[in-house]
A tleap script that builds the chain and sets N, CA, C and O, in Angstrom:
source leaprc.protein.ff14SB
mol = sequence {
  NMET LYS ASN CYS ASP LEU LEU VAL LYS GLY
  ILE VAL ARG SER GLU ASP LYS TYR LEU ILE
  LEU ALA LYS TRP TYR ASP ASP CYS ILE ALA
  ASP PRO TYR GLN TRP GLN PHE VAL ASP GLY
  ALA VAL ASP PHE GLY GLU SER PRO ASP ALA
  ALA VAL LEU ARG LEU ILE GLU GLU GLN THR
  GLY LEU MET ALA GLU ILE GLU GLN ILE LEU
  TYR THR TRP SER PHE THR ILE GLU ASP THR
  HIE LYS VAL GLY ILE ALA TYR VAL CYS ILE
  ALA GLY ASN ASP PRO VAL ILE LEU SER GLU
  ASP LEU ASN ASP ALA CYS TRP ILE THR LYS
  GLU GLU PHE THR ASP TYR ILE LYS ASN GLN
  ARG VAL LEU LYS ASP ILE GLU ARG ALA GLU
  CLEU
}
set mol.1.N position { 23.101 -1.640 -17.658 }
set mol.1.CA position { 22.913 -2.409 -16.372 }
set mol.1.C position { 21.427 -2.663 -16.106 }
set mol.1.O position { 20.673 -1.699 -16.243 }
set mol.2.N position { 20.895 -3.891 -15.727 }
set mol.2.CA position { 19.627 -4.157 -15.386 }
set mol.2.C position { 19.584 -4.355 -13.966 }
set mol.2.O position { 20.425 -4.963 -13.304 }
set mol.3.N position { 18.343 -3.691 -13.469 }
set mol.3.CA position { 18.241 -3.621 -11.942 }
set mol.3.C position { 16.871 -4.289 -11.627 }
set mol.3.O position { 16.000 -4.521 -12.465 }
set mol.4.N position { 16.810 -4.547 -10.382 }
set mol.4.CA position { 15.509 -5.369 -10.014 }
set mol.4.C position { 15.164 -4.729 -8.424 }
set mol.4.O position { 15.936 -4.919 -7.484 }
set mol.5.N position { 14.126 -4.097 -8.321 }
set mol.5.CA position { 13.788 -3.454 -6.917 }
set mol.5.C position { 12.532 -4.337 -6.439 }
set mol.5.O position { 11.717 -4.844 -7.209 }
set mol.6.N position { 12.516 -4.425 -5.174 }
set mol.6.CA position { 11.573 -5.197 -4.461 }
set mol.6.C position { 10.554 -4.197 -3.649 }
set mol.6.O position { 11.015 -3.483 -2.759 }
set mol.7.N position { 9.159 -4.164 -3.978 }
set mol.7.CA position { 8.376 -3.342 -3.317 }
set mol.7.C position { 7.280 -4.055 -2.615 }
set mol.7.O position { 6.848 -5.125 -3.044 }
set mol.8.N position { 6.808 -3.464 -1.507 }
set mol.8.CA position { 5.782 -4.105 -0.737 }
set mol.8.C position { 4.535 -3.045 -0.662 }
set mol.8.O position { 4.691 -1.826 -0.735 }
set mol.9.N position { 3.236 -3.722 -0.498 }
set mol.9.CA position { 2.137 -3.019 -0.306 }
set mol.9.C position { 1.371 -3.595 1.044 }
set mol.9.O position { 1.131 -4.791 1.209 }
set mol.10.N position { 1.034 -2.570 1.964 }
set mol.10.CA position { 0.221 -3.138 3.160 }
set mol.10.C position { -1.298 -2.799 2.973 }
set mol.10.O position { -1.719 -1.645 2.898 }
set mol.11.N position { -1.950 -3.741 2.915 }
set mol.11.CA position { -3.509 -3.548 2.805 }
set mol.11.C position { -3.805 -3.666 4.338 }
set mol.11.O position { -3.790 -4.720 4.975 }
set mol.12.N position { -4.094 -2.337 4.859 }
set mol.12.CA position { -4.029 -2.517 6.514 }
set mol.12.C position { -5.728 -2.612 6.718 }
set mol.12.O position { -6.535 -1.853 6.180 }
set mol.13.N position { -6.040 -3.693 7.594 }
set mol.13.CA position { -7.315 -3.847 7.992 }
set mol.13.C position { -7.621 -3.750 9.670 }
set mol.13.O position { -6.815 -4.121 10.523 }
set mol.14.N position { -8.740 -3.268 9.903 }
set mol.14.CA position { -9.149 -3.159 11.282 }
set mol.14.C position { -10.611 -3.496 11.200 }
set mol.14.O position { -11.455 -2.767 10.677 }
set mol.15.N position { -10.843 -4.676 11.768 }
set mol.15.CA position { -12.375 -5.238 11.750 }
set mol.15.C position { -12.803 -5.292 10.152 }
set mol.15.O position { -12.228 -6.081 9.402 }
set mol.16.N position { -13.729 -4.506 9.727 }
set mol.16.CA position { -14.238 -4.714 8.493 }
set mol.16.C position { -13.890 -3.496 7.574 }
set mol.16.O position { -14.436 -3.363 6.479 }
set mol.17.N position { -12.887 -2.540 8.092 }
set mol.17.CA position { -12.386 -1.589 7.328 }
set mol.17.C position { -11.091 -1.661 6.727 }
set mol.17.O position { -10.324 -2.526 7.150 }
set mol.18.N position { -10.693 -0.841 5.744 }
set mol.18.CA position { -9.188 -1.041 5.315 }
set mol.18.C position { -8.923 0.436 5.193 }
set mol.18.O position { -9.768 1.284 4.904 }
set mol.19.N position { -7.437 0.678 5.488 }
set mol.19.CA position { -7.013 2.035 5.599 }
set mol.19.C position { -6.265 2.326 4.139 }
set mol.19.O position { -5.430 1.584 3.621 }
set mol.20.N position { -6.712 3.451 3.656 }
set mol.20.CA position { -6.223 4.158 2.463 }
set mol.20.C position { -5.613 5.555 2.745 }
set mol.20.O position { -6.051 6.268 3.648 }
set mol.21.N position { -4.663 5.891 1.999 }
set mol.21.CA position { -4.040 6.996 2.227 }
set mol.21.C position { -3.945 7.820 1.053 }
set mol.21.O position { -3.841 7.292 -0.053 }
set mol.22.N position { -3.973 9.200 1.210 }
set mol.22.CA position { -4.063 10.225 0.097 }
set mol.22.C position { -2.473 10.526 -0.152 }
set mol.22.O position { -1.927 11.251 0.679 }
set mol.23.N position { -1.765 10.065 -1.140 }
set mol.23.CA position { -0.475 10.337 -1.376 }
set mol.23.C position { -0.365 11.232 -2.715 }
set mol.23.O position { -1.105 11.109 -3.691 }
set mol.24.N position { 0.618 12.087 -2.590 }
set mol.24.CA position { 1.059 12.990 -3.759 }
set mol.24.C position { 1.310 12.086 -4.956 }
set mol.24.O position { 2.062 11.120 -4.833 }
set mol.25.N position { 0.673 12.376 -6.180 }
set mol.25.CA position { 0.886 11.530 -7.332 }
set mol.25.C position { 1.554 12.439 -8.447 }
set mol.25.O position { 2.657 12.205 -8.939 }
set mol.26.N position { 0.827 13.389 -8.742 }
set mol.26.CA position { 1.385 14.232 -9.878 }
set mol.26.C position { 0.777 15.553 -9.732 }
set mol.26.O position { -0.423 15.632 -9.467 }
set mol.27.N position { 1.628 16.789 -9.907 }
set mol.27.CA position { 0.746 18.131 -9.675 }
set mol.27.C position { 0.566 18.709 -11.127 }
set mol.27.O position { 0.392 19.914 -11.308 }
set mol.28.N position { 0.616 17.778 -12.174 }
set mol.28.CA position { 0.141 18.136 -13.520 }
set mol.28.C position { -1.325 17.699 -13.759 }
set mol.28.O position { -1.851 17.861 -14.860 }
set mol.29.N position { -1.927 17.185 -12.793 }
set mol.29.CA position { -3.449 16.810 -12.987 }
set mol.29.C position { -4.071 17.375 -11.834 }
set mol.29.O position { -3.498 17.744 -10.809 }
set mol.30.N position { -5.597 17.421 -12.150 }
set mol.30.CA position { -6.356 18.264 -11.369 }
set mol.30.C position { -6.400 17.944 -9.929 }
set mol.30.O position { -6.552 18.861 -9.122 }
set mol.31.N position { -6.268 16.590 -9.500 }
set mol.31.CA position { -6.352 16.073 -8.251 }
set mol.31.C position { -4.924 15.451 -8.038 }
set mol.31.O position { -4.672 14.294 -8.375 }
set mol.32.N position { -4.142 16.167 -7.544 }
set mol.32.CA position { -2.585 15.687 -7.459 }
set mol.32.C position { -2.409 14.537 -6.468 }
set mol.32.O position { -1.431 13.793 -6.543 }
set mol.33.N position { -3.378 14.390 -5.518 }
set mol.33.CA position { -3.284 13.230 -4.449 }
set mol.33.C position { -4.202 12.242 -5.128 }
set mol.33.O position { -5.222 12.496 -5.769 }
set mol.34.N position { -3.575 10.898 -4.836 }
set mol.34.CA position { -4.428 9.712 -5.152 }
set mol.34.C position { -4.508 8.943 -3.905 }
set mol.34.O position { -3.617 8.947 -3.056 }
set mol.35.N position { -5.793 8.172 -3.809 }
set mol.35.CA position { -5.749 7.203 -2.591 }
set mol.35.C position { -5.321 5.980 -3.151 }
set mol.35.O position { -5.510 5.515 -4.275 }
set mol.36.N position { -4.534 5.411 -1.889 }
set mol.36.CA position { -3.776 4.015 -2.410 }
set mol.36.C position { -3.433 3.491 -0.874 }
set mol.36.O position { -3.521 4.236 0.101 }
set mol.37.N position { -3.088 2.298 -0.811 }
set mol.37.CA position { -2.590 1.600 0.392 }
set mol.37.C position { -1.090 2.053 0.759 }
set mol.37.O position { -0.337 2.708 0.038 }
set mol.38.N position { -0.856 1.603 1.917 }
set mol.38.CA position { 0.620 1.822 2.456 }
set mol.38.C position { 1.512 1.145 1.415 }
set mol.38.O position { 1.206 -0.004 1.097 }
set mol.39.N position { 2.543 1.697 0.863 }
set mol.39.CA position { 3.596 0.925 0.037 }
set mol.39.C position { 4.854 1.661 0.153 }
set mol.39.O position { 4.986 2.817 0.556 }
set mol.40.N position { 5.720 0.891 -0.229 }
set mol.40.CA position { 7.109 1.387 -0.406 }
set mol.40.C position { 8.303 0.577 -0.820 }
set mol.40.O position { 7.958 -0.514 -1.274 }
set mol.41.N position { 9.458 0.751 -0.807 }
set mol.41.CA position { 10.451 -0.441 -1.212 }
set mol.41.C position { 11.029 -1.039 -0.115 }
set mol.41.O position { 11.063 -0.475 0.979 }
set mol.42.N position { 11.534 -2.255 -0.338 }
set mol.42.CA position { 12.208 -3.013 0.769 }
set mol.42.C position { 13.843 -2.516 0.834 }
set mol.42.O position { 14.619 -2.583 -0.119 }
set mol.43.N position { 14.085 -2.138 1.835 }
set mol.43.CA position { 15.697 -1.808 2.052 }
set mol.43.C position { 16.531 -3.088 1.727 }
set mol.43.O position { 16.110 -4.245 1.744 }
set mol.44.N position { 17.738 -2.681 1.442 }
set mol.44.CA position { 18.724 -3.845 1.063 }
set mol.44.C position { 18.937 -4.438 2.427 }
set mol.44.O position { 19.159 -3.800 3.456 }
set mol.45.N position { 18.831 -5.869 2.290 }
set mol.45.CA position { 19.051 -6.759 3.529 }
set mol.45.C position { 17.882 -6.827 4.536 }
set mol.45.O position { 17.966 -7.273 5.680 }
set mol.46.N position { 16.790 -6.325 3.948 }
set mol.46.CA position { 15.549 -6.275 5.043 }
set mol.46.C position { 14.691 -7.284 4.443 }
set mol.46.O position { 14.824 -7.443 3.229 }
set mol.47.N position { 13.833 -7.997 5.060 }
set mol.47.CA position { 12.909 -9.100 4.367 }
set mol.47.C position { 11.875 -8.111 4.316 }
set mol.47.O position { 11.717 -7.023 4.871 }
set mol.48.N position { 10.941 -9.069 3.157 }
set mol.48.CA position { 9.685 -8.156 2.747 }
set mol.48.C position { 8.530 -8.091 4.025 }
set mol.48.O position { 7.745 -7.152 4.158 }
set mol.49.N position { 8.588 -9.184 4.856 }
set mol.49.CA position { 7.836 -9.068 6.081 }
set mol.49.C position { 8.207 -7.812 6.799 }
set mol.49.O position { 7.348 -6.950 6.985 }
set mol.50.N position { 9.304 -7.675 7.169 }
set mol.50.CA position { 9.863 -6.482 8.036 }
set mol.50.C position { 9.473 -5.300 7.196 }
set mol.50.O position { 8.857 -4.394 7.758 }
set mol.51.N position { 9.727 -5.209 6.058 }
set mol.51.CA position { 9.563 -3.982 5.311 }
set mol.51.C position { 8.176 -3.355 5.393 }
set mol.51.O position { 8.016 -2.165 5.663 }
set mol.52.N position { 7.175 -4.211 5.146 }
set mol.52.CA position { 5.792 -3.836 5.232 }
set mol.52.C position { 5.202 -3.334 6.508 }
set mol.52.O position { 4.332 -2.467 6.588 }
set mol.53.N position { 5.832 -4.045 7.610 }
set mol.53.CA position { 5.430 -3.406 8.998 }
set mol.53.C position { 6.289 -2.291 9.193 }
set mol.53.O position { 5.853 -1.369 9.882 }
set mol.54.N position { 7.406 -2.210 8.723 }
set mol.54.CA position { 8.079 -0.880 8.953 }
set mol.54.C position { 7.426 0.205 8.197 }
set mol.54.O position { 7.403 1.330 8.697 }
set mol.55.N position { 6.901 -0.011 7.061 }
set mol.55.CA position { 6.330 1.136 6.352 }
set mol.55.C position { 4.933 1.441 6.822 }
set mol.55.O position { 4.461 2.556 6.598 }
set mol.56.N position { 4.342 0.654 7.368 }
set mol.56.CA position { 3.108 0.733 8.049 }
set mol.56.C position { 3.202 1.611 9.235 }
set mol.56.O position { 2.444 2.563 9.419 }
set mol.57.N position { 4.126 1.272 10.009 }
set mol.57.CA position { 4.426 2.176 11.018 }
set mol.57.C position { 5.002 3.562 10.666 }
set mol.57.O position { 4.508 4.567 11.178 }
set mol.58.N position { 5.840 3.624 9.966 }
set mol.58.CA position { 6.337 4.910 9.370 }
set mol.58.C position { 5.286 5.748 8.899 }
set mol.58.O position { 5.117 6.881 9.350 }
set mol.59.N position { 4.587 5.254 8.032 }
set mol.59.CA position { 3.449 6.071 7.446 }
set mol.59.C position { 2.349 6.447 8.026 }
set mol.59.O position { 1.775 7.479 7.681 }
set mol.60.N position { 1.857 5.579 9.089 }
set mol.60.CA position { 0.577 5.828 9.684 }
set mol.60.C position { 0.675 5.695 11.161 }
set mol.60.O position { -0.365 5.849 11.801 }
set mol.61.N position { 1.907 5.399 11.865 }
set mol.61.CA position { 2.095 5.221 13.095 }
set mol.61.C position { 1.370 3.916 13.772 }
set mol.61.O position { 1.384 3.750 14.992 }
set mol.62.N position { 0.875 3.209 13.066 }
set mol.62.CA position { -0.014 1.778 13.540 }
set mol.62.C position { 1.097 0.772 13.589 }
set mol.62.O position { 1.962 0.669 12.720 }
set mol.63.N position { 1.005 0.013 14.712 }
set mol.63.CA position { 1.503 -1.298 14.609 }
set mol.63.C position { 0.785 -2.227 14.170 }
set mol.63.O position { -0.414 -2.269 14.444 }
set mol.64.N position { 1.375 -3.131 13.417 }
set mol.64.CA position { 0.392 -4.174 12.614 }
set mol.64.C position { 0.881 -5.529 12.533 }
set mol.64.O position { 2.066 -5.816 12.698 }
set mol.65.N position { 0.028 -6.306 12.295 }
set mol.65.CA position { 0.646 -7.834 12.180 }
set mol.65.C position { 0.136 -8.443 10.691 }
set mol.65.O position { -0.921 -8.111 10.154 }
set mol.66.N position { 0.976 -9.275 10.211 }
set mol.66.CA position { 0.679 -9.834 8.889 }
set mol.66.C position { -0.213 -10.849 8.923 }
set mol.66.O position { 0.030 -11.830 9.626 }
set mol.67.N position { -1.276 -10.776 8.235 }
set mol.67.CA position { -2.515 -11.683 8.137 }
set mol.67.C position { -2.064 -12.834 6.981 }
set mol.67.O position { -2.013 -14.050 7.167 }
set mol.68.N position { -1.800 -12.213 5.920 }
set mol.68.CA position { -1.425 -13.066 4.661 }
set mol.68.C position { -0.844 -12.323 3.454 }
set mol.68.O position { -0.974 -11.102 3.364 }
set mol.69.N position { -0.156 -13.100 2.455 }
set mol.69.CA position { 0.062 -12.542 1.450 }
set mol.69.C position { -1.101 -12.419 0.511 }
set mol.69.O position { -1.851 -13.394 0.462 }
set mol.70.N position { -1.352 -11.469 -0.180 }
set mol.70.CA position { -2.642 -11.442 -0.911 }
set mol.70.C position { -2.297 -11.608 -2.498 }
set mol.70.O position { -2.983 -12.316 -3.235 }
set mol.71.N position { -1.302 -10.969 -2.883 }
set mol.71.CA position { -0.994 -11.000 -4.393 }
set mol.71.C position { 0.431 -10.487 -4.839 }
set mol.71.O position { 1.085 -9.722 -4.130 }
set mol.72.N position { 0.804 -10.887 -5.879 }
set mol.72.CA position { 2.169 -10.296 -6.184 }
set mol.72.C position { 1.973 -9.468 -7.799 }
set mol.72.O position { 1.128 -9.778 -8.638 }
set mol.73.N position { 2.762 -8.619 -7.900 }
set mol.73.CA position { 2.768 -7.872 -9.176 }
set mol.73.C position { 4.107 -7.345 -9.775 }
set mol.73.O position { 5.036 -7.225 -8.977 }
set mol.74.N position { 4.291 -7.066 -10.876 }
set mol.74.CA position { 5.719 -6.693 -11.529 }
set mol.74.C position { 5.325 -5.836 -12.573 }
set mol.74.O position { 4.269 -5.958 -13.194 }
set mol.75.N position { 6.358 -4.783 -12.805 }
set mol.75.CA position { 6.489 -4.077 -14.090 }
set mol.75.C position { 7.755 -3.428 -14.185 }
set mol.75.O position { 8.452 -3.290 -13.180 }
set mol.76.N position { 8.129 -3.000 -15.356 }
set mol.76.CA position { 9.341 -2.493 -15.834 }
set mol.76.C position { 9.381 -1.001 -16.334 }
set mol.76.O position { 8.627 -0.584 -17.213 }
set mol.77.N position { 10.293 -0.262 -15.717 }
set mol.77.CA position { 10.422 1.145 -16.222 }
set mol.77.C position { 11.819 1.086 -16.526 }
set mol.77.O position { 12.686 0.773 -15.711 }
set mol.78.N position { 12.032 1.427 -17.847 }
set mol.78.CA position { 13.319 1.593 -18.360 }
set mol.78.C position { 14.191 0.334 -18.162 }
set mol.78.O position { 13.846 -0.770 -18.582 }
set mol.79.N position { 15.408 0.580 -17.458 }
set mol.79.CA position { 16.116 -0.677 -17.212 }
set mol.79.C position { 15.929 -1.288 -15.852 }
set mol.79.O position { 16.792 -2.002 -15.341 }
set mol.80.N position { 14.714 -0.974 -15.238 }
set mol.80.CA position { 14.598 -1.645 -13.937 }
set mol.80.C position { 13.296 -2.252 -13.808 }
set mol.80.O position { 12.272 -1.624 -14.079 }
set mol.81.N position { 13.288 -3.582 -13.361 }
set mol.81.CA position { 12.214 -4.365 -13.265 }
set mol.81.C position { 11.707 -4.288 -11.747 }
set mol.81.O position { 12.494 -4.592 -10.851 }
set mol.82.N position { 10.533 -3.926 -11.481 }
set mol.82.CA position { 9.969 -3.696 -9.994 }
set mol.82.C position { 8.934 -4.932 -9.865 }
set mol.82.O position { 8.005 -5.141 -10.646 }
set mol.83.N position { 9.285 -5.756 -8.672 }
set mol.83.CA position { 8.389 -6.729 -8.120 }
set mol.83.C position { 7.746 -6.356 -6.929 }
set mol.83.O position { 8.349 -5.675 -6.099 }
set mol.84.N position { 6.450 -6.772 -6.731 }
set mol.84.CA position { 5.900 -6.358 -5.543 }
set mol.84.C position { 5.098 -7.474 -4.942 }
set mol.84.O position { 4.636 -8.364 -5.656 }
set mol.85.N position { 4.910 -7.442 -3.538 }
set mol.85.CA position { 4.239 -8.248 -2.826 }
set mol.85.C position { 3.152 -7.292 -1.906 }
set mol.85.O position { 3.401 -6.288 -1.239 }
set mol.86.N position { 1.946 -7.945 -2.114 }
set mol.86.CA position { 0.743 -7.276 -1.346 }
set mol.86.C position { 0.427 -8.222 -0.322 }
set mol.86.O position { 0.112 -9.408 -0.424 }
set mol.87.N position { 0.602 -7.308 0.935 }
set mol.87.CA position { 0.131 -8.200 2.374 }
set mol.87.C position { -1.242 -7.565 2.755 }
set mol.87.O position { -1.523 -6.389 2.526 }
set mol.88.N position { -2.019 -8.410 3.324 }
set mol.88.CA position { -3.261 -7.935 4.184 }
set mol.88.C position { -2.582 -8.028 5.615 }
set mol.88.O position { -2.182 -9.117 6.027 }
set mol.89.N position { -2.463 -6.912 6.339 }
set mol.89.CA position { -2.160 -6.749 7.616 }
set mol.89.C position { -3.259 -6.180 8.660 }
set mol.89.O position { -4.134 -5.365 8.366 }
set mol.90.N position { -3.077 -6.692 9.780 }
set mol.90.CA position { -4.175 -6.198 10.850 }
set mol.90.C position { -3.592 -5.333 11.768 }
set mol.90.O position { -2.441 -5.510 12.168 }
set mol.91.N position { -4.383 -4.293 12.180 }
set mol.91.CA position { -4.067 -3.138 13.170 }
set mol.91.C position { -5.095 -3.030 13.987 }
set mol.91.O position { -6.218 -3.475 13.747 }
set mol.92.N position { -4.715 -2.355 15.122 }
set mol.92.CA position { -5.857 -2.174 16.174 }
set mol.92.C position { -6.524 -0.990 15.720 }
set mol.92.O position { -6.487 -0.533 14.577 }
set mol.93.N position { -7.231 -0.463 16.862 }
set mol.93.CA position { -8.188 1.004 16.741 }
set mol.93.C position { -7.319 2.022 17.012 }
set mol.93.O position { -7.825 3.119 17.247 }
set mol.94.N position { -5.951 1.901 17.039 }
set mol.94.CA position { -5.213 3.167 17.569 }
set mol.94.C position { -5.343 4.306 16.391 }
set mol.94.O position { -5.552 4.092 15.197 }
set mol.95.N position { -5.161 5.595 17.054 }
set mol.95.CA position { -5.456 6.594 15.892 }
set mol.95.C position { -4.310 6.520 14.813 }
set mol.95.O position { -3.218 6.054 15.136 }
set mol.96.N position { -4.495 6.877 13.809 }
set mol.96.CA position { -3.564 7.060 12.627 }
set mol.96.C position { -2.953 8.263 12.751 }
set mol.96.O position { -3.619 9.289 12.890 }
set mol.97.N position { -1.398 8.266 12.709 }
set mol.97.CA position { -0.424 9.336 12.790 }
set mol.97.C position { 0.108 9.561 11.492 }
set mol.97.O position { 1.155 8.923 11.383 }
set mol.98.N position { -0.200 10.269 10.344 }
set mol.98.CA position { 0.543 10.234 9.228 }
set mol.98.C position { 1.592 10.834 9.115 }
set mol.98.O position { 1.653 11.906 9.717 }
set mol.99.N position { 2.704 10.428 8.382 }
set mol.99.CA position { 3.981 10.837 8.096 }
set mol.99.C position { 3.733 12.177 7.328 }
set mol.99.O position { 2.591 12.447 6.955 }
set mol.100.N position { 4.775 13.015 7.087 }
set mol.100.CA position { 4.809 14.284 6.648 }
set mol.100.C position { 4.241 14.226 4.983 }
set mol.100.O position { 3.502 15.083 4.498 }
set mol.101.N position { 4.744 13.071 4.280 }
set mol.101.CA position { 4.474 13.249 2.945 }
set mol.101.C position { 3.114 12.580 2.609 }
set mol.101.O position { 2.819 12.257 1.459 }
set mol.102.N position { 2.395 12.412 3.558 }
set mol.102.CA position { 1.038 12.051 3.410 }
set mol.102.C position { -0.117 13.026 3.626 }
set mol.102.O position { -0.007 13.776 4.596 }
set mol.103.N position { -1.132 13.118 2.919 }
set mol.103.CA position { -2.042 14.327 2.975 }
set mol.103.C position { -3.337 13.887 3.813 }
set mol.103.O position { -3.905 14.747 4.487 }
set mol.104.N position { -3.772 12.698 3.791 }
set mol.104.CA position { -5.044 12.196 4.563 }
set mol.104.C position { -5.131 10.717 4.601 }
set mol.104.O position { -4.608 10.024 3.728 }
set mol.105.N position { -5.732 10.268 5.523 }
set mol.105.CA position { -6.206 8.872 5.557 }
set mol.105.C position { -7.758 8.553 5.937 }
set mol.105.O position { -8.408 9.309 6.658 }
set mol.106.N position { -8.266 7.394 5.394 }
set mol.106.CA position { -9.694 7.081 5.508 }
set mol.106.C position { -9.703 5.711 5.755 }
set mol.106.O position { -8.927 4.972 5.149 }
set mol.107.N position { -10.714 5.173 6.803 }
set mol.107.CA position { -11.039 3.729 6.676 }
set mol.107.C position { -12.220 3.645 5.840 }
set mol.107.O position { -13.132 4.471 5.883 }
set mol.108.N position { -12.186 2.538 5.006 }
set mol.108.CA position { -13.239 2.295 4.225 }
set mol.108.C position { -13.783 0.818 4.167 }
set mol.108.O position { -13.143 -0.053 4.756 }
set mol.109.N position { -14.651 0.573 3.652 }
set mol.109.CA position { -15.051 -0.875 3.505 }
set mol.109.C position { -14.631 -1.555 2.035 }
set mol.109.O position { -14.488 -0.757 1.109 }
set mol.110.N position { -14.458 -2.737 1.805 }
set mol.110.CA position { -14.166 -3.284 0.673 }
set mol.110.C position { -14.909 -2.918 -0.458 }
set mol.110.O position { -14.326 -2.802 -1.536 }
set mol.111.N position { -16.219 -2.703 -0.357 }
set mol.111.CA position { -17.402 -2.264 -1.331 }
set mol.111.C position { -17.034 -0.776 -1.678 }
set mol.111.O position { -17.427 -0.325 -2.754 }
set mol.112.N position { -16.326 -0.017 -0.853 }
set mol.112.CA position { -15.929 1.192 -1.324 }
set mol.112.C position { -14.556 1.531 -2.173 }
set mol.112.O position { -14.320 2.652 -2.623 }
set mol.113.N position { -13.712 0.422 -2.317 }
set mol.113.CA position { -12.421 0.753 -2.847 }
set mol.113.C position { -12.711 1.337 -4.219 }
set mol.113.O position { -11.906 2.182 -4.609 }
set mol.114.N position { -13.791 1.006 -5.067 }
set mol.114.CA position { -13.638 1.610 -6.331 }
set mol.114.C position { -14.078 3.050 -6.375 }
set mol.114.O position { -13.767 3.754 -7.336 }
set mol.115.N position { -14.850 3.551 -5.288 }
set mol.115.CA position { -14.992 4.881 -5.028 }
set mol.115.C position { -13.604 5.842 -4.944 }
set mol.115.O position { -13.447 6.958 -5.438 }
set mol.116.N position { -12.718 5.094 -4.209 }
set mol.116.CA position { -11.589 5.904 -4.023 }
set mol.116.C position { -10.273 5.403 -4.744 }
set mol.116.O position { -9.458 6.277 -5.039 }
set mol.117.N position { -9.996 4.165 -5.041 }
set mol.117.CA position { -8.976 3.870 -5.550 }
set mol.117.C position { -9.113 3.802 -7.268 }
set mol.117.O position { -9.884 3.042 -7.855 }
set mol.118.N position { -8.297 4.658 -7.847 }
set mol.118.CA position { -8.372 4.864 -9.174 }
set mol.118.C position { -7.590 3.892 -10.138 }
set mol.118.O position { -7.894 3.657 -11.307 }
set mol.119.N position { -6.447 3.332 -9.379 }
set mol.119.CA position { -5.621 2.465 -10.259 }
set mol.119.C position { -6.308 1.209 -10.428 }
set mol.119.O position { -6.550 0.398 -9.533 }
set mol.120.N position { -6.656 1.097 -11.879 }
set mol.120.CA position { -7.375 -0.148 -12.116 }
set mol.120.C position { -6.566 -1.430 -11.988 }
set mol.120.O position { -7.172 -2.452 -11.665 }
set mol.121.N position { -5.264 -1.478 -12.209 }
set mol.121.CA position { -4.311 -2.558 -11.856 }
set mol.121.C position { -4.609 -3.125 -10.560 }
set mol.121.O position { -4.774 -4.328 -10.359 }
set mol.122.N position { -4.682 -2.056 -9.543 }
set mol.122.CA position { -4.747 -2.667 -8.098 }
set mol.122.C position { -6.138 -3.112 -7.927 }
set mol.122.O position { -6.352 -4.126 -7.263 }
set mol.123.N position { -7.051 -2.491 -8.430 }
set mol.123.CA position { -8.527 -2.879 -8.118 }
set mol.123.C position { -8.547 -4.459 -8.900 }
set mol.123.O position { -9.081 -5.351 -8.240 }
set mol.124.N position { -8.139 -4.734 -9.902 }
set mol.124.CA position { -8.163 -6.013 -10.655 }
set mol.124.C position { -7.356 -7.024 -9.832 }
set mol.124.O position { -7.746 -8.174 -9.631 }
set mol.125.N position { -6.372 -6.589 -9.437 }
set mol.125.CA position { -5.351 -7.549 -8.405 }
set mol.125.C position { -6.184 -7.870 -7.182 }
set mol.125.O position { -6.190 -9.023 -6.750 }
set mol.126.N position { -6.847 -6.967 -6.636 }
set mol.126.CA position { -7.749 -7.203 -5.261 }
set mol.126.C position { -8.855 -8.058 -5.634 }
set mol.126.O position { -9.204 -8.941 -4.851 }
set mol.127.N position { -9.514 -7.880 -6.865 }
set mol.127.CA position { -10.553 -8.447 -7.065 }
set mol.127.C position { -10.119 -9.980 -7.310 }
set mol.127.O position { -10.679 -10.892 -6.702 }
set mol.128.N position { -9.041 -10.213 -8.279 }
set mol.128.CA position { -8.541 -11.568 -8.430 }
set mol.128.C position { -8.172 -12.395 -7.158 }
set mol.128.O position { -8.254 -13.623 -7.130 }
set mol.129.N position { -7.808 -11.715 -6.226 }
set mol.129.CA position { -7.244 -12.207 -4.972 }
set mol.129.C position { -8.441 -12.450 -4.014 }
set mol.129.O position { -8.242 -13.084 -2.978 }
set mol.130.N position { -9.606 -11.999 -4.297 }
set mol.130.CA position { -10.856 -12.230 -3.409 }
set mol.130.C position { -10.579 -11.653 -2.205 }
set mol.130.O position { -10.590 -12.394 -1.222 }
set mol.131.N position { -10.329 -10.471 -2.060 }
set mol.131.CA position { -10.157 -9.839 -0.710 }
set mol.131.C position { -11.497 -9.754 -0.028 }
set mol.131.O position { -11.586 -9.264 1.098 }
savepdb mol mol.pdb
quit
């Protein structure tokens, strides 16, 4: 059986800063937490737009608005093809309230992305989309 999952990524912006989150990645490496943007799966019957706003609120406590779709991506793991949509979303200056599965949050400028985000595919996608 072949499956397809829809994922969304919320690149949350407030003025000239972007929100990154420290999420558990793998306890078999020296630094098990990796910096990344809000992300997650779209629930069955949910629109991608609604999903990204839900995930931002669930993971950070922030209310946001969608500004634009920035890029898409896809990859395959075993018999599941995963397709993703990355959004730029605007949030106010409210305090970030992290969900229990997150370790930390940080507001950074786009020039600081390479200092924090180690996933080269994400960095290339952002560069290509000219964020």
